[in-house]
Jmol script that loads the backbone (N, CA, C; Angstrom):
load data "model"
ATOM      1  N   MET A   1      33.663 136.694 129.614  1.00  0.00           N
ATOM      2  CA  MET A   1      33.940 136.843 128.042  1.00  0.00           C
ATOM      3  C   MET A   1      34.947 137.600 127.745  1.00  0.00           C
ATOM      4  N   ARG A   2      35.494 138.228 128.365  1.00  0.00           N
ATOM      5  CA  ARG A   2      36.552 139.280 127.772  1.00  0.00           C
ATOM      6  C   ARG A   2      37.703 138.599 127.769  1.00  0.00           C
ATOM      7  N   ASP A   3      37.854 137.515 128.786  1.00  0.00           N
ATOM      8  CA  ASP A   3      39.112 136.644 129.035  1.00  0.00           C
ATOM      9  C   ASP A   3      39.084 135.653 127.610  1.00  0.00           C
ATOM     10  N   ARG A   4      38.096 135.356 127.662  1.00  0.00           N
ATOM     11  CA  ARG A   4      37.806 134.134 126.310  1.00  0.00           C
ATOM     12  C   ARG A   4      38.309 134.934 125.201  1.00  0.00           C
ATOM     13  N   SER A   5      37.706 136.006 124.733  1.00  0.00           N
ATOM     14  CA  SER A   5      38.470 136.871 123.627  1.00  0.00           C
ATOM     15  C   SER A   5      39.872 137.011 123.302  1.00  0.00           C
ATOM     16  N   LEU A   6      40.330 137.278 124.579  1.00  0.00           N
ATOM     17  CA  LEU A   6      41.836 137.546 124.381  1.00  0.00           C
ATOM     18  C   LEU A   6      42.691 136.338 124.549  1.00  0.00           C
ATOM     19  N   GLN A   7      42.015 135.148 124.875  1.00  0.00           N
ATOM     20  CA  GLN A   7      42.609 133.859 124.761  1.00  0.00           C
ATOM     21  C   GLN A   7      42.896 133.621 123.208  1.00  0.00           C
ATOM     22  N   LEU A   8      41.422 133.732 122.692  1.00  0.00           N
ATOM     23  CA  LEU A   8      41.132 133.190 121.148  1.00  0.00           C
ATOM     24  C   LEU A   8      42.199 134.125 120.318  1.00  0.00           C
ATOM     25  N   GLU A   9      42.468 135.321 120.681  1.00  0.00           N
ATOM     26  CA  GLU A   9      43.411 136.279 119.858  1.00  0.00           C
ATOM     27  C   GLU A   9      44.775 135.699 119.881  1.00  0.00           C
ATOM     28  N   ALA A  10      45.150 135.192 120.935  1.00  0.00           N
ATOM     29  CA  ALA A  10      46.680 135.103 121.282  1.00  0.00           C
ATOM     30  C   ALA A  10      46.692 133.583 120.800  1.00  0.00           C
ATOM     31  N   THR A  11      45.984 132.650 120.418  1.00  0.00           N
ATOM     32  CA  THR A  11      45.760 131.096 120.264  1.00  0.00           C
ATOM     33  C   THR A  11      46.419 131.184 118.510  1.00  0.00           C
ATOM     34  N   PRO A  12      46.035 131.915 117.470  1.00  0.00           N
ATOM     35  CA  PRO A  12      46.877 131.651 116.207  1.00  0.00           C
ATOM     36  C   PRO A  12      48.442 132.170 116.178  1.00  0.00           C
ATOM     37  N   ALA A  13      48.916 133.194 117.006  1.00  0.00           N
ATOM     38  CA  ALA A  13      50.144 133.659 117.245  1.00  0.00           C
ATOM     39  C   ALA A  13      50.827 132.611 117.930  1.00  0.00           C
ATOM     40  N   ALA A  14      50.534 132.090 118.634  1.00  0.00           N
ATOM     41  CA  ALA A  14      51.386 130.888 119.351  1.00  0.00           C
ATOM     42  C   ALA A  14      51.023 129.504 118.549  1.00  0.00           C
ATOM     43  N   ALA A  15      50.238 129.355 117.725  1.00  0.00           N
ATOM     44  CA  ALA A  15      50.328 128.029 116.807  1.00  0.00           C
ATOM     45  C   ALA A  15      51.097 128.602 115.884  1.00  0.00           C
ATOM     46  N   VAL A  16      51.308 129.484 115.195  1.00  0.00           N
ATOM     47  CA  VAL A  16      52.316 130.166 114.302  1.00  0.00           C
ATOM     48  C   VAL A  16      53.732 129.574 114.737  1.00  0.00           C
ATOM     49  N   VAL A  17      54.294 129.927 115.956  1.00  0.00           N
ATOM     50  CA  VAL A  17      55.585 129.885 116.514  1.00  0.00           C
ATOM     51  C   VAL A  17      55.902 128.622 116.882  1.00  0.00           C
ATOM     52  N   THR A  18      54.992 127.774 117.257  1.00  0.00           N
ATOM     53  CA  THR A  18      54.779 126.709 117.752  1.00  0.00           C
ATOM     54  C   THR A  18      54.909 125.622 116.487  1.00  0.00           C
ATOM     55  N   SER A  19      54.353 125.724 115.478  1.00  0.00           N
ATOM     56  CA  SER A  19      54.438 124.986 114.063  1.00  0.00           C
ATOM     57  C   SER A  19      56.077 124.956 113.267  1.00  0.00           C
ATOM     58  N   ARG A  20      56.396 126.434 113.471  1.00  0.00           N
ATOM     59  CA  ARG A  20      57.650 126.624 112.977  1.00  0.00           C
ATOM     60  C   ARG A  20      58.851 125.708 113.758  1.00  0.00           C
ATOM     61  N   ALA A  21      58.519 125.862 115.054  1.00  0.00           N
ATOM     62  CA  ALA A  21      59.693 125.084 115.998  1.00  0.00           C
ATOM     63  C   ALA A  21      59.555 123.593 115.885  1.00  0.00           C
ATOM     64  N   VAL A  22      58.212 123.073 115.591  1.00  0.00           N
ATOM     65  CA  VAL A  22      58.136 121.528 115.751  1.00  0.00           C
ATOM     66  C   VAL A  22      58.707 120.812 114.612  1.00  0.00           C
ATOM     67  N   THR A  23      58.675 121.627 113.483  1.00  0.00           N
ATOM     68  CA  THR A  23      59.125 120.930 112.132  1.00  0.00           C
ATOM     69  C   THR A  23      60.654 120.427 112.245  1.00  0.00           C
ATOM     70  N   PRO A  24      61.711 121.003 112.738  1.00  0.00           N
ATOM     71  CA  PRO A  24      63.262 120.805 113.030  1.00  0.00           C
ATOM     72  C   PRO A  24      63.185 120.014 113.889  1.00  0.00           C
ATOM     73  N   ALA A  25      62.341 120.216 115.042  1.00  0.00           N
ATOM     74  CA  ALA A  25      62.340 119.228 116.244  1.00  0.00           C
ATOM     75  C   ALA A  25      62.163 117.534 115.787  1.00  0.00           C
ATOM     76  N   LEU A  26      60.952 117.633 115.077  1.00  0.00           N
ATOM     77  CA  LEU A  26      60.656 116.405 114.636  1.00  0.00           C
ATOM     78  C   LEU A  26      61.532 115.624 113.832  1.00  0.00           C
ATOM     79  N   GLY A  27      62.390 116.480 113.017  1.00  0.00           N
ATOM     80  CA  GLY A  27      63.120 115.681 112.301  1.00  0.00           C
ATOM     81  C   GLY A  27      64.264 114.907 113.099  1.00  0.00           C
ATOM     82  N   THR A  28      64.602 116.026 113.871  1.00  0.00           N
ATOM     83  CA  THR A  28      65.709 115.582 114.959  1.00  0.00           C
ATOM     84  C   THR A  28      65.287 114.743 116.215  1.00  0.00           C
ATOM     85  N   THR A  29      64.231 114.577 116.163  1.00  0.00           N
ATOM     86  CA  THR A  29      63.761 113.540 116.991  1.00  0.00           C
ATOM     87  C   THR A  29      63.318 112.489 116.457  1.00  0.00           C
ATOM     88  N   PHE A  30      63.107 112.158 115.605  1.00  0.00           N
ATOM     89  CA  PHE A  30      63.108 110.997 114.665  1.00  0.00           C
ATOM     90  C   PHE A  30      64.367 110.279 114.702  1.00  0.00           C
ATOM     91  N   SER A  31      65.486 111.323 114.029  1.00  0.00           N
ATOM     92  CA  SER A  31      66.739 110.566 113.798  1.00  0.00           C
ATOM     93  C   SER A  31      67.519 110.134 114.958  1.00  0.00           C
ATOM     94  N   ILE A  32      67.073 110.697 116.235  1.00  0.00           N
ATOM     95  CA  ILE A  32      67.485 110.390 117.459  1.00  0.00           C
ATOM     96  C   ILE A  32      66.813 108.609 117.666  1.00  0.00           C
ATOM     97  N   ILE A  33      65.800 108.898 117.739  1.00  0.00           N
ATOM     98  CA  ILE A  33      65.136 107.391 117.802  1.00  0.00           C
ATOM     99  C   ILE A  33      65.701 106.451 117.206  1.00  0.00           C
ATOM    100  N   LEU A  34      65.692 106.731 115.662  1.00  0.00           N
ATOM    101  CA  LEU A  34      66.046 105.860 114.482  1.00  0.00           C
ATOM    102  C   LEU A  34      67.260 105.105 115.164  1.00  0.00           C
ATOM    103  N   SER A  35      68.530 106.291 115.432  1.00  0.00           N
ATOM    104  CA  SER A  35      69.886 105.957 115.873  1.00  0.00           C
ATOM    105  C   SER A  35      69.763 104.919 117.277  1.00  0.00           C
ATOM    106  N   LEU A  36      68.820 105.157 118.054  1.00  0.00           N
ATOM    107  CA  LEU A  36      68.872 104.677 119.261  1.00  0.00           C
ATOM    108  C   LEU A  36      68.417 103.174 119.119  1.00  0.00           C
ATOM    109  N   SER A  37      67.226 103.158 118.177  1.00  0.00           N
ATOM    110  CA  SER A  37      66.983 101.728 117.779  1.00  0.00           C
ATOM    111  C   SER A  37      67.917 100.971 117.042  1.00  0.00           C
ATOM    112  N   PHE A  38      68.900 101.569 116.356  1.00  0.00           N
ATOM    113  CA  PHE A  38      70.034 100.739 115.664  1.00  0.00           C
ATOM    114  C   PHE A  38      70.829  99.934 116.799  1.00  0.00           C
ATOM    115  N   CYS A  39      71.313 101.505 117.447  1.00  0.00           N
ATOM    116  CA  CYS A  39      71.997 100.784 118.716  1.00  0.00           C
ATOM    117  C   CYS A  39      71.599  99.382 119.398  1.00  0.00           C
ATOM    118  N   HIS A  40      70.361  99.493 119.993  1.00  0.00           N
ATOM    119  CA  HIS A  40      69.593  98.438 120.665  1.00  0.00           C
ATOM    120  C   HIS A  40      69.602  97.348 119.827  1.00  0.00           C
ATOM    121  N   LEU A  41      69.349  97.267 118.603  1.00  0.00           N
ATOM    122  CA  LEU A  41      69.491  96.215 117.845  1.00  0.00           C
ATOM    123  C   LEU A  41      70.942  95.466 117.608  1.00  0.00           C
ATOM    124  N   LEU A  42      71.868  96.266 117.711  1.00  0.00           N
ATOM    125  CA  LEU A  42      73.457  95.699 117.741  1.00  0.00           C
ATOM    126  C   LEU A  42      73.507  95.379 119.373  1.00  0.00           C
ATOM    127  N   ASN A  43      73.271  95.718 120.171  1.00  0.00           N
ATOM    128  CA  ASN A  43      73.427  94.996 121.453  1.00  0.00           C
ATOM    129  C   ASN A  43      72.805  93.934 121.538  1.00  0.00           C
ATOM    130  N   ASP A  44      71.339  93.708 121.010  1.00  0.00           N
ATOM    131  CA  ASP A  44      70.506  92.475 121.105  1.00  0.00           C
ATOM    132  C   ASP A  44      71.426  91.628 120.104  1.00  0.00           C
ATOM    133  N   LEU A  45      71.933  91.749 119.030  1.00  0.00           N
ATOM    134  CA  LEU A  45      72.358  90.720 118.189  1.00  0.00           C
ATOM    135  C   LEU A  45      73.850  90.175 119.095  1.00  0.00           C
ATOM    136  N   MET A  46      74.720  91.318 119.742  1.00  0.00           N
ATOM    137  CA  MET A  46      75.928  90.915 119.861  1.00  0.00           C
ATOM    138  C   MET A  46      75.425  89.798 121.467  1.00  0.00           C
ATOM    139  N   GLN A  47      74.465  89.956 122.148  1.00  0.00           N
ATOM    140  CA  GLN A  47      73.905  88.986 123.535  1.00  0.00           C
ATOM    141  C   GLN A  47      73.584  87.752 122.596  1.00  0.00           C
ATOM    142  N   SER A  48      72.995  87.988 121.527  1.00  0.00           N
ATOM    143  CA  SER A  48      72.442  86.445 121.062  1.00  0.00           C
ATOM    144  C   SER A  48      73.759  85.716 120.417  1.00  0.00           C
ATOM    145  N   LEU A  49      74.559  86.527 120.031  1.00  0.00           N
ATOM    146  CA  LEU A  49      75.484  85.855 118.871  1.00  0.00           C
ATOM    147  C   LEU A  49      76.768  85.311 119.903  1.00  0.00           C
ATOM    148  N   VAL A  50      77.158  86.286 120.905  1.00  0.00           N
ATOM    149  CA  VAL A  50      78.029  85.428 121.736  1.00  0.00           C
ATOM    150  C   VAL A  50      77.906  84.119 122.303  1.00  0.00           C
ATOM    151  N   PRO A  51      76.653  83.480 122.741  1.00  0.00           N
ATOM    152  CA  PRO A  51      76.664  82.440 123.302  1.00  0.00           C
ATOM    153  C   PRO A  51      76.525  81.378 121.944  1.00  0.00           C
ATOM    154  N   ALA A  52      76.221  81.711 120.967  1.00  0.00           N
ATOM    155  CA  ALA A  52      76.166  80.976 119.996  1.00  0.00           C
ATOM    156  C   ALA A  52      77.408  80.512 119.421  1.00  0.00           C
ATOM    157  N   LEU A  53      78.430  81.538 119.781  1.00  0.00           N
ATOM    158  CA  LEU A  53      80.220  81.177 119.438  1.00  0.00           C
ATOM    159  C   LEU A  53      81.149  80.140 120.635  1.00  0.00           C
ATOM    160  N   TYR A  54      80.061  79.969 121.817  1.00  0.00           N
ATOM    161  CA  TYR A  54      80.996  79.173 122.724  1.00  0.00           C
ATOM    162  C   TYR A  54      81.500  77.906 122.317  1.00  0.00           C
ATOM    163  N   PRO A  55      80.782  77.036 121.474  1.00  0.00           N
ATOM    164  CA  PRO A  55      81.210  75.648 121.515  1.00  0.00           C
ATOM    165  C   PRO A  55      82.526  75.781 120.484  1.00  0.00           C
ATOM    166  N   ILE A  56      82.586  76.988 119.339  1.00  0.00           N
ATOM    167  CA  ILE A  56      83.639  77.380 118.546  1.00  0.00           C
ATOM    168  C   ILE A  56      85.168  77.586 119.410  1.00  0.00           C
ATOM    169  N   LEU A  57      84.998  78.652 120.234  1.00  0.00           N
ATOM    170  CA  LEU A  57      85.683  79.062 120.919  1.00  0.00           C
ATOM    171  C   LEU A  57      86.287  78.060 122.055  1.00  0.00           C
ATOM    172  N   LYS A  58      85.129  76.886 122.485  1.00  0.00           N
ATOM    173  CA  LYS A  58      85.925  75.750 123.247  1.00  0.00           C
ATOM    174  C   LYS A  58      86.991  75.257 122.598  1.00  0.00           C
ATOM    175  N   SER A  59      86.367  74.834 121.445  1.00  0.00           N
ATOM    176  CA  SER A  59      87.169  73.774 120.605  1.00  0.00           C
ATOM    177  C   SER A  59      88.495  74.295 120.128  1.00  0.00           C
ATOM    178  N   SER A  60      88.395  75.970 119.383  1.00  0.00           N
ATOM    179  CA  SER A  60      89.384  76.344 119.077  1.00  0.00           C
ATOM    180  C   SER A  60      90.533  76.692 119.888  1.00  0.00           C
ATOM    181  N   TYR A  61      90.431  77.114 121.067  1.00  0.00           N
ATOM    182  CA  TYR A  61      91.019  77.639 122.036  1.00  0.00           C
ATOM    183  C   TYR A  61      91.467  76.428 123.218  1.00  0.00           C
ATOM    184  N   GLY A  62      90.799  75.659 122.941  1.00  0.00           N
ATOM    185  CA  GLY A  62      90.853  74.337 124.348  1.00  0.00           C
ATOM    186  C   GLY A  62      90.255  75.007 125.738  1.00  0.00           C
ATOM    187  N   LEU A  63      89.466  75.838 125.548  1.00  0.00           N
ATOM    188  CA  LEU A  63      88.669  76.211 126.717  1.00  0.00           C
ATOM    189  C   LEU A  63      88.212  75.501 127.633  1.00  0.00           C
ATOM    190  N   THR A  64      88.159  75.192 129.046  1.00  0.00           N
ATOM    191  CA  THR A  64      87.009  74.401 129.796  1.00  0.00           C
ATOM    192  C   THR A  64      85.775  75.336 130.168  1.00  0.00           C
ATOM    193  N   PHE A  65      84.917  74.586 130.512  1.00  0.00           N
ATOM    194  CA  PHE A  65      83.339  75.171 130.754  1.00  0.00           C
ATOM    195  C   PHE A  65      83.797  76.056 131.774  1.00  0.00           C
ATOM    196  N   SER A  66      84.577  76.140 132.651  1.00  0.00           N
ATOM    197  CA  SER A  66      84.912  77.051 133.706  1.00  0.00           C
ATOM    198  C   SER A  66      85.260  78.484 132.913  1.00  0.00           C
ATOM    199  N   GLN A  67      86.036  78.144 132.031  1.00  0.00           N
ATOM    200  CA  GLN A  67      86.506  79.449 131.357  1.00  0.00           C
ATOM    201  C   GLN A  67      85.642  80.190 130.356  1.00  0.00           C
ATOM    202  N   VAL A  68      85.173  79.295 129.677  1.00  0.00           N
ATOM    203  CA  VAL A  68      83.723  79.666 128.916  1.00  0.00           C
ATOM    204  C   VAL A  68      82.553  80.408 130.047  1.00  0.00           C
ATOM    205  N   GLY A  69      82.354  80.098 131.156  1.00  0.00           N
ATOM    206  CA  GLY A  69      81.507  80.407 132.137  1.00  0.00           C
ATOM    207  C   GLY A  69      82.014  81.782 132.420  1.00  0.00           C
ATOM    208  N   LEU A  70      83.581  82.346 132.445  1.00  0.00           N
ATOM    209  CA  LEU A  70      84.044  83.611 132.883  1.00  0.00           C
ATOM    210  C   LEU A  70      83.889  84.421 131.724  1.00  0.00           C
ATOM    211  N   ILE A  71      84.048  83.779 130.378  1.00  0.00           N
ATOM    212  CA  ILE A  71      83.618  84.629 129.225  1.00  0.00           C
ATOM    213  C   ILE A  71      82.446  85.076 129.682  1.00  0.00           C
ATOM    214  N   THR A  72      81.260  84.597 130.071  1.00  0.00           N
ATOM    215  CA  THR A  72      79.905  84.989 129.971  1.00  0.00           C
ATOM    216  C   THR A  72      79.602  85.854 131.064  1.00  0.00           C
ATOM    217  N   LEU A  73      80.480  85.806 132.398  1.00  0.00           N
ATOM    218  CA  LEU A  73      80.481  86.461 133.203  1.00  0.00           C
ATOM    219  C   LEU A  73      81.061  87.798 133.178  1.00  0.00           C
ATOM    220  N   ALA A  74      82.002  87.897 132.205  1.00  0.00           N
ATOM    221  CA  ALA A  74      82.590  89.042 131.873  1.00  0.00           C
ATOM    222  C   ALA A  74      81.522  90.149 130.996  1.00  0.00           C
ATOM    223  N   PHE A  75      81.227  89.338 129.751  1.00  0.00           N
ATOM    224  CA  PHE A  75      80.081  90.055 128.960  1.00  0.00           C
ATOM    225  C   PHE A  75      79.060  90.279 129.833  1.00  0.00           C
ATOM    226  N   GLN A  76      78.444  89.645 130.334  1.00  0.00           N
ATOM    227  CA  GLN A  76      77.357  90.002 131.387  1.00  0.00           C
ATOM    228  C   GLN A  76      77.448  91.383 132.286  1.00  0.00           C
ATOM    229  N   CYS A  77      78.670  91.151 133.089  1.00  0.00           N
ATOM    230  CA  CYS A  77      79.250  92.512 133.421  1.00  0.00           C
ATOM    231  C   CYS A  77      79.178  93.542 133.102  1.00  0.00           C
ATOM    232  N   THR A  78      79.942  93.611 131.665  1.00  0.00           N
ATOM    233  CA  THR A  78      79.519  94.684 131.009  1.00  0.00           C
ATOM    234  C   THR A  78      78.742  95.241 130.512  1.00  0.00           C
ATOM    235  N   ALA A  79      77.738  94.376 130.000  1.00  0.00           N
ATOM    236  CA  ALA A  79      76.876  94.516 129.214  1.00  0.00           C
ATOM    237  C   ALA A  79      75.481  95.012 130.093  1.00  0.00           C
ATOM    238  N   SER A  80      75.395  94.658 131.321  1.00  0.00           N
ATOM    239  CA  SER A  80      74.433  94.890 132.150  1.00  0.00           C
ATOM    240  C   SER A  80      74.369  95.547 133.431  1.00  0.00           C
ATOM    241  N   MET A  81      75.544  95.120 134.173  1.00  0.00           N
ATOM    242  CA  MET A  81      75.831  96.044 135.279  1.00  0.00           C
ATOM    243  C   MET A  81      76.302  97.434 135.337  1.00  0.00           C
ATOM    244  N   LEU A  82      77.129  97.303 134.306  1.00  0.00           N
ATOM    245  CA  LEU A  82      77.636  98.761 134.211  1.00  0.00           C
ATOM    246  C   LEU A  82      76.578  99.610 133.346  1.00  0.00           C
ATOM    247  N   GLN A  83      75.441  99.185 132.640  1.00  0.00           N
ATOM    248  CA  GLN A  83      74.823 100.509 132.062  1.00  0.00           C
ATOM    249  C   GLN A  83      74.198 101.280 133.166  1.00  0.00           C
ATOM    250  N   PRO A  84      73.681 100.778 134.840  1.00  0.00           N
ATOM    251  CA  PRO A  84      73.061 101.786 135.455  1.00  0.00           C
ATOM    252  C   PRO A  84      74.333 102.873 135.824  1.00  0.00           C
ATOM    253  N   LEU A  85      75.220 102.670 135.718  1.00  0.00           N
ATOM    254  CA  LEU A  85      76.469 103.235 136.168  1.00  0.00           C
ATOM    255  C   LEU A  85      76.636 104.501 135.290  1.00  0.00           C
ATOM    256  N   VAL A  86      76.768 103.880 133.990  1.00  0.00           N
ATOM    257  CA  VAL A  86      76.810 105.191 132.711  1.00  0.00           C
ATOM    258  C   VAL A  86      75.428 105.623 132.898  1.00  0.00           C
ATOM    259  N   GLY A  87      74.476 105.289 133.131  1.00  0.00           N
ATOM    260  CA  GLY A  87      73.322 106.336 133.205  1.00  0.00           C
ATOM    261  C   GLY A  87      73.584 107.411 134.102  1.00  0.00           C
ATOM    262  N   LEU A  88      73.879 106.962 135.426  1.00  0.00           N
ATOM    263  CA  LEU A  88      74.043 107.973 136.184  1.00  0.00           C
ATOM    264  C   LEU A  88      75.308 108.978 136.198  1.00  0.00           C
ATOM    265  N   TYR A  89      76.219 108.575 135.451  1.00  0.00           N
ATOM    266  CA  TYR A  89      77.150 109.524 134.795  1.00  0.00           C
ATOM    267  C   TYR A  89      76.781 110.727 133.745  1.00  0.00           C
ATOM    268  N   ILE A  90      75.877 110.086 132.788  1.00  0.00           N
ATOM    269  CA  ILE A  90      75.236 110.918 131.696  1.00  0.00           C
ATOM    270  C   ILE A  90      74.151 111.671 132.419  1.00  0.00           C
ATOM    271  N   ASP A  91      73.370 111.497 133.183  1.00  0.00           N
ATOM    272  CA  ASP A  91      72.504 112.065 133.953  1.00  0.00           C
ATOM    273  C   ASP A  91      73.080 113.297 134.945  1.00  0.00           C
ATOM    274  N   ARG A  92      73.984 113.061 135.426  1.00  0.00           N
ATOM    275  CA  ARG A  92      74.461 114.138 136.119  1.00  0.00           C
ATOM    276  C   ARG A  92      75.702 115.124 135.695  1.00  0.00           C
ATOM    277  N   ARG A  93      76.195 114.830 134.403  1.00  0.00           N
ATOM    278  CA  ARG A  93      76.913 115.691 133.403  1.00  0.00           C
ATOM    279  C   ARG A  93      76.278 116.877 133.246  1.00  0.00           C
ATOM    280  N   PRO A  94      76.979 118.049 133.022  1.00  0.00           N
ATOM    281  CA  PRO A  94      76.287 119.205 132.733  1.00  0.00           C
ATOM    282  C   PRO A  94      76.247 119.441 131.351  1.00  0.00           C
ATOM    283  N   GLN A  95      74.906 119.911 131.130  1.00  0.00           N
ATOM    284  CA  GLN A  95      74.302 119.656 129.714  1.00  0.00           C
ATOM    285  C   GLN A  95      74.766 121.370 129.466  1.00  0.00           C
ATOM    286  N   PRO A  96      75.056 121.316 127.837  1.00  0.00           N
ATOM    287  CA  PRO A  96      75.483 122.668 127.341  1.00  0.00           C
ATOM    288  C   PRO A  96      74.126 123.145 127.227  1.00  0.00           C
ATOM    289  N   ILE A  97      74.570 124.717 127.232  1.00  0.00           N
ATOM    290  CA  ILE A  97      73.208 125.717 127.076  1.00  0.00           C
ATOM    291  C   ILE A  97      73.333 125.868 125.675  1.00  0.00           C
ATOM    292  N   ARG A  98      71.904 126.062 125.349  1.00  0.00           N
ATOM    293  CA  ARG A  98      71.910 126.216 123.988  1.00  0.00           C
ATOM    294  C   ARG A  98      70.876 127.327 123.888  1.00  0.00           C
ATOM    295  N   SER A  99      70.966 128.207 123.332  1.00  0.00           N
ATOM    296  CA  SER A  99      69.894 129.575 123.211  1.00  0.00           C
ATOM    297  C   SER A  99      69.118 129.171 122.071  1.00  0.00           C
ATOM    298  N   PRO A 100      67.592 129.717 122.189  1.00  0.00           N
ATOM    299  CA  PRO A 100      66.412 129.237 121.640  1.00  0.00           C
ATOM    300  C   PRO A 100      66.483 129.448 120.229  1.00  0.00           C
ATOM    301  N   SER A 101      67.337 130.954 119.871  1.00  0.00           N
ATOM    302  CA  SER A 101      67.194 131.550 118.530  1.00  0.00           C
ATOM    303  C   SER A 101      68.086 130.372 117.540  1.00  0.00           C
ATOM    304  N   ALA A 102      69.028 129.669 118.221  1.00  0.00           N
ATOM    305  CA  ALA A 102      70.027 128.716 117.584  1.00  0.00           C
ATOM    306  C   ALA A 102      69.172 127.504 116.959  1.00  0.00           C
ATOM    307  N   SER A 103      68.183 126.855 117.539  1.00  0.00           N
ATOM    308  CA  SER A 103      67.445 126.060 117.214  1.00  0.00           C
ATOM    309  C   SER A 103      66.270 126.252 116.245  1.00  0.00           C
ATOM    310  N   ALA A 104      66.073 127.541 116.100  1.00  0.00           N
ATOM    311  CA  ALA A 104      64.858 127.825 115.230  1.00  0.00           C
ATOM    312  C   ALA A 104      65.145 127.969 113.911  1.00  0.00           C
ATOM    313  N   SER A 105      64.252 127.525 112.828  1.00  0.00           N
ATOM    314  CA  SER A 105      64.797 127.850 111.441  1.00  0.00           C
ATOM    315  C   SER A 105      64.202 129.004 110.847  1.00  0.00           C
ATOM    316  N   PRO A 106      64.960 129.906 110.115  1.00  0.00           N
ATOM    317  CA  PRO A 106      64.151 131.061 109.373  1.00  0.00           C
ATOM    318  C   PRO A 106      63.130 130.662 108.582  1.00  0.00           C
TER     319      PRO A 106
END
end "model"
wireframe off; spacefill off
backbone 0.3
color backbone group
């Protein structure tokens, strides 16, 4: 019984601290998700736009089917095969140390 009463007394103070910290974090999280979604949209648009340009590139520059295939190979290598390498680099990069008081708003 005594442990439960201590837990109930500590809960409102923890809720106040949490609610203050959640408000700025929610805005930051939403802006990050929105920017990531926009970048993903641009990536999908590029992947669908380049194949649509193949007939124009082939006739304008006098390319063969092999050269158009090499364009596809280069595009797919940079778009798909380099992503895991960039992810490993970002995951292993040292993160900046941020103080808890810098992110809290008054």
